[in-house]
C-alpha positions in Angstrom: -0.2 0.1 0.0 1.3 3.3 -1.0 0.9 6.0 1.9 -2.8 5.6 3.2 -4.8 8.2 4.5 -5.3 7.9 8.2 -8.6 6.4 7.8 -7.3 3.9 5.4 -4.3 3.1 7.7 -6.9 2.3 10.2 -9.0 0.0 7.9 -5.8 -1.8 7.5 -5.1 -2.2 11.3 -8.6 -3.3 11.8 -8.0 -6.1 9.3 -4.5 -6.9 10.4 -5.5 -7.4 14.0 -9.1 -9.2 13.6 -7.5 -12.8 13.4 -5.9 -12.5 16.5 -7.6 -14.3 19.5 -6.0 -12.8 22.4 -8.1 -11.0 24.6 -8.2 -6.9 24.6 -6.9 -6.7 21.2 -9.4 -4.9 19.2 -10.4 -1.9 17.0 -10.4 0.3 19.7 -6.4 -0.3 20.7 -5.7 0.5 17.0 -7.3 3.7 17.0 -6.1 4.8 20.4 -2.5 3.8 19.1 -2.8 6.1 16.2 -4.4 8.6 18.0 -1.5 8.5 20.7 1.2 8.5 18.1 0.1 12.0 16.5 -0.7 13.4 20.0 -4.5 14.0 19.2 -7.7 13.2 21.0 -10.5 11.3 19.4 -12.0 14.4 17.6 -8.8 15.6 16.2 -7.9 12.1 14.8 -11.5 12.1 12.8 -11.0 15.5 11.6 -7.6 14.3 10.1 -9.0 10.8 8.4 -8.8 12.3 4.8 -5.3 13.5 5.1 -2.5 11.4 3.7 0.1 10.0 6.1 3.9 10.6 5.8 5.9 7.7 5.1 7.8 7.8 8.7 4.3 7.9 10.3 3.0 5.2 8.3 6.1 2.8 8.7 5.7 3.6 12.5 2.5 3.0 12.7 2.6 -0.5 10.9 5.5 -1.5 13.1 3.0 -0.5 16.3 0.4 -2.3 15.2 2.1 -5.6 14.5 3.7 -5.1 18.1 0.1 -4.4 19.5 -1.4 -7.5 18.1 1.1 -9.4 19.4 0.2 -8.1 23.0 2.2 -5.3 23.8 -0.2 -2.5 25.5 -0.6 0.6 23.4 0.2 2.7 26.5 3.8 1.2 26.8 4.2 1.4 22.8 3.5 5.1 22.8 4.8 5.5 26.3 1.1 7.6 27.0 -1.6 7.3 29.5 -4.3 9.4 30.1 -5.7 9.3 34.1 -8.2 12.1 35.2 -7.5 14.1 32.5 -3.9 14.2 32.7 -1.3 13.0 30.0 1.1 10.7 31.8 4.6 9.1 30.6 4.4 5.4 31.3 6.4 2.5 30.4 6.8 -0.9 31.5 8.5 0.2 34.8 4.8 1.0 35.9 1.5 -0.3 35.8 -0.7 1.6 33.3 -3.3 3.6 35.2 -6.6 2.4 34.9 -10.0 4.2 34.4 -11.7 2.2 37.2 -9.2 4.1 39.7 -10.4 7.2 38.8 -13.4 6.5 40.9 -11.3 6.0 44.0 -9.9 9.7 43.0 -13.4 11.1 42.9 -14.2 9.6 46.4 -11.2 11.2 47.8 -12.0 14.6 46.7 -15.8 14.3 47.2 -15.2 13.4 50.7 -12.6 15.8 51.9 -12.5 19.6 51.5 -9.8 22.0 50.2 -8.6 22.4 53.7 -5.0 22.1 53.6 -4.8 18.3 54.3 -1.7 16.0 54.2 -2.1 13.0 51.7 0.2 10.1 50.9 -0.1 7.9 48.0 1.4 4.8 48.9 2.4 2.7 45.6 2.3 5.7 43.5 3.7 4.1 40.5 3.4 6.6 37.4 2.3 9.1 40.2 -1.2 9.2 38.7 -3.0 9.5 41.7 -0.9 11.9 43.6 -1.0 14.2 40.5 -4.7 13.9 40.2 -5.4 15.0 43.6 -2.9 17.7 43.7 -4.1 19.3 40.6 -7.4 19.0 41.8 -6.4 20.5 45.4 -3.4 22.5 45.1 -3.7 23.3 48.7 -3.2 19.8 49.7 0.4 18.5 50.7 0.5 15.6 48.6 3.5 12.9 48.8 3.8 10.1 46.7 5.9 6.8 47.7 6.7 3.5 46.3 9.0 0.5 47.0 10.3 0.4 43.3 13.3 3.0 42.5 12.2 2.5 38.9 8.6 3.6 39.6 9.9 6.7 41.4 12.0 7.6 38.4 8.6 7.6 36.1 6.8 9.3 38.8 9.4 11.9 39.2 9.1 12.6 35.4 5.3 13.0 35.7 5.6 15.3 38.3 7.9 17.4 36.3 5.9 17.4 33.0 2.6 18.1 35.0 4.5 21.0 37.0 3.3 20.3 40.5 4.8 19.9 43.7 4.6 16.5 45.0 7.7 15.1 47.1 8.5 11.4 45.9 10.2 9.0 48.4 11.0 5.6 48.0 9.8 3.2 50.8 8.5 -0.1 51.6 4.9 1.1 52.6 5.9 3.2 56.0 9.4 2.0 56.6 10.8 5.6 55.4 8.3 7.4 57.3 9.6 7.3 60.9 6.6 8.5 62.9 5.2 11.2 60.2 1.3 10.9 60.3 -1.0 12.3 57.4 -4.9 13.1 57.1 -5.3 11.2 54.4 -3.5 8.0 53.1 -4.7 6.5 49.6 -3.4 3.5 47.8 -4.1 1.1 44.9 -1.7 -1.7 46.2 -0.8 -5.1 44.6 -4.0 -7.1 45.6 -4.0 -9.8 42.8 -3.6 -13.3 44.1 -0.6 -15.6 42.3 -3.6 -18.6 41.8 -5.6 -15.4 39.5 -3.0 -15.5 36.9 -4.9 -18.1 34.8 -7.9 -15.8 34.4 -6.0 -12.4 33.5 -5.1 -11.1 30.3 -1.8 -12.6 29.1 -0.5 -9.0 28.0 -1.1 -7.6 31.5 0.8 -10.9 32.9 3.3 -10.7 30.3 4.3 -6.8 30.3 3.0 -5.2 33.4 5.3 -5.3 36.3 4.6 -8.2 38.9 5.5 -6.4 41.9 2.6 -3.8 41.4 0.1 -6.6 40.8 0.5 -9.6 42.6 0.8 -9.8 46.6 0.9 -12.9 49.1 -1.7 -14.5 51.5 -4.2 -14.6 48.6 -3.6 -10.8 47.5 -4.0 -9.7 51.3 -0.6 -9.0 52.2 -0.4 -5.4 51.8 -3.9 -4.7 53.5 -3.0 -6.9 56.5 0.1 -4.5 57.1 -2.1 -1.7 56.5 -4.6 -2.9 59.4 -1.4 -3.4 61.6 0.5 -0.3 60.7 -1.7 2.4 59.4 -2.9 3.6 62.7 0.8 5.3 63.6 0.8 7.1 60.2 -2.8 8.7 60.1 -3.7 11.8 62.4 -6.8 11.8 64.6 -9.9 11.1 62.4 -7.4 10.3 59.4 -8.7 8.0 56.6 -7.1 5.4 54.4 -8.7 4.9 51.1 -7.7 1.8 49.1 -9.1 0.0 46.0 -9.3 -3.8 46.1 -10.1 -6.9 44.6 -14.1 -7.3 43.7 -13.9 -10.6 45.9 -12.0 -9.2 49.0 -14.6 -7.4 50.5 -15.6 -9.6 53.5 -11.6 -10.8 54.2 -10.8 -6.8 54.3 -13.7 -6.4 56.9 -12.3 -8.9 59.0 -8.8 -8.0 58.7 -9.6 -4.5 60.1 -12.4 -5.7 62.6 -9.7 -7.8 64.2 -6.9 -5.1 64.0 -5.7 -3.9 67.3 -7.0 -0.5 66.6 -10.4 0.5 66.3 -11.3 1.4 62.8 -14.7 2.4 61.3 -14.8 0.7 57.6 -16.8 1.6 55.0 -17.1 0.1 51.3 -18.2 1.6 48.0 -19.2 0.0 44.7 -17.6 1.0 41.2 -19.9 1.9 38.5 -20.5 -1.9 37.5 -21.9 -2.6 41.1 -18.8 -4.6 42.7 -17.5 -3.5 46.1 -14.2 -2.0 44.6 -13.1 0.7 47.1 -12.8 0.9 51.0 -12.5 3.7 53.3 -11.1 3.1 56.7 -11.2 5.8 59.3 -9.2 6.2 62.5 -11.2 7.2 65.7 -14.0 8.8 64.1 -17.1 8.1 61.9 -16.4 7.1 58.4 -18.3 8.1 55.1 -19.5 6.2 52.1 
């Protein structure tokens, strides 16, 4: 094919990926791939449908489509992901931010006013949650942490790109925070059990960092540590907000009920009706 229009290129991509049987490889991904490559939103892509691609763009798109068909996520191919309206740099050192996690951000924002709160985002990865909170609440003092030095490097790049002030600390949970306390701790920690691998998309298992996905104790190890340690790092009436797996609600309720410290635990459903978020309040009434 000689240099095609953007629409013709998309049609070629749809035909190329159609034979694949791998879950998650579809036409929407081929379209997102092209839009990300050109730094366009969907409307801009449509407006360029009849324009002819340059030879270099066409060559690059063919290469990326073939890699996408092999299972490499679009976001890693283009090193771009959008979260809460922010365009972020991502690569295989961090998880790709998920749309569902925006609901956790929304809950934190709706629950808490613009008072100068102190916030800690544990397992910040690309910095998606921390950046979203800071941009919506500039008055908040937001800190991000991650056990992975590689993730901290990615988060720092995004903090710089987004022009926000967010200190980043490498730490295994609270290990490097001493006696420091926060008004709000938010986390989307690893919560997938190793036994669940067989039910997951192969592209996730093959390309995304396992340290950010899987946890011991059937995915509950980090939450157990939270139930034992978070009281030492929350101010009075402070709150811990977490995302979790859709089958973990009962186990999480038991963990925090059995903890030495008294907590108020509330759960929230996502847009699909599954319990996927919790708010743990220290010495006070929780909100749902």
